[in-house]
N, C-alpha and C positions, 0 to 999 in steps of 0.2 A: 541194345545191351553194350555193344562195344563201345559206342560213344559214351555211355555212363562210366565205364572202367576207365576210360581215357580222360575223363572229366574228374573223377576221383583222383587218379594218379596226379593229375595236374595241380590239383587243390592240395593235396599233400606236399608235393614239391613247392610250391609256392607258400605254404605254411611252414615249411623247414627252414627256408631260405629268409625269413623275416627278422631274424636277429642279426642279419649281415647288414651293415650300414656302409653306403658308399662315401668316399671322402668328399666332403663340401668344398667344391673347388674354388667358389667365391671367398672363401677364409683362407684357403691355402692351395696354392697351385703347384706347390714343389713335388716333383716326382722322387727326388733324391736328395738327401740332406749333404750329400759331397758334392757341392760344388766346386768345379775344377779351380784351383787357385795357382797362379804363378808368380814368382818373382822376377823383377826386372833389374839388371845390371848393365850399366853401359849401353843401354837402349836394345840390350839383348834379352828375350824371354826365356825363362827356365821353368818346367813344371816344378810344384811341389808335391812331395809325397803325402797323400792324406793318411791320417792315423785314426785314431778313436773319436767317436762323436756321439752327441746328445741331440735329439731332435724331437719336437713336438708338432703334432697338426690335429687341427679340429677335425673331427668327423661329425655327423649328424647325431650320433649317440654320445658324444662326449669328447675327450682329447686322449689322443694315442700318442704314448712315448716310446721312442725307439732310442737305446742307448747300446753303444758298442765298445768294446775293450780292444786296445791294439798294443802292439810293442812300443815301448817308450821311445822317443826320438833317438836316443843313443843307439838303441838296436835297431831302428830303421835306417839311421845313418850309415850302418855297416855295410849296406848293400847299395849304398849310393854313389855316383862319380861326382866328387865336389866341383863346383863352378871355379873356374880360375878367375880370380880377382886381383885387382891392384889396390895398394893402401889407400884408404880414405875414399874409396868409390861410394857413390850413393846407391842404395838398394830401395826398392819401390814395391809395391804389389799390385796384382791385378786379379779379379775373380769374374767367372763367367756371369754371376748374377749382380745384383746391386752391391753397393760397397758395404763392407762389413767394418764393425769395430774390433780393432787389432790389438793384441798383447803379444809382443815378441820376447822370447826367453833364449839366453845363451846356456848351453849344455857343455858340460865336459863328457868325457867318454864314459863316466860313471853316473852323473846326476845333473840335476838342474842346478845352474849357478846363479844367475840374477837376469832381472828385467832389462831389457835394452829400452833406452829412451827412444821414443818415436817423436818425430815433428812432423806433422801433415802426413801420417802412415809411411815415413821414411826414414831411414837410419844411414850412418856411415859405416863402411868397413873399418875394423880396427886398424892403426898404423903399425902393428906389429905382424910379422910373418907368422904363418902357422895355419892349422887346421881348425875350422869352426863348424860348431853344430848349432842350428837355429830351429826353435819350434815357435810357429805363428799359430797362435789360437785367433780364430776369426770366429766372430759371433754376430749372428742375425737375431731378428726378432723371434724367430722359431727354434733356435738352438745354436750350437757351436761345434766346429770342427776343429781338430788338432792338424798342423801341417808341419813337415820337417824338410829342410833344405840344408844343404852343407856347401862350404866354400873354403878354398885354399888361397891364402894370401902369401905370394912370393914377391921376391924383391924386384 
């Protein structure tokens, strides 16, 4: 009789869990959509602060979409220490996983100003002194992540 009760409980548990589908790792091996990203200036690597992201992954039962909201880059920048750079230095990017398609935006302290022109995923620091906030939007086949970094150009 004990074996029958254990069998019934086991079958109930198995039946209740049948709606849960594990991730199909052959389609998407990503554990987290937040690939660490870095900015490189004058051969020194600095971490970028991740912000909001949108990520899709295939499961056995369909597609799972995760979307988060975060503070805007100008708000994230308030708590960041700016990278000290020289006029005209080259900025490049590095990610833990494969390369991403990048779009870089310059921000003011209140809003997005304009897109920064990239050449081979690099750009040059402005020739004017000042404090700069940059948003880097990295896109992979499964989604995108927004990153922020700041720099200060001195004479």
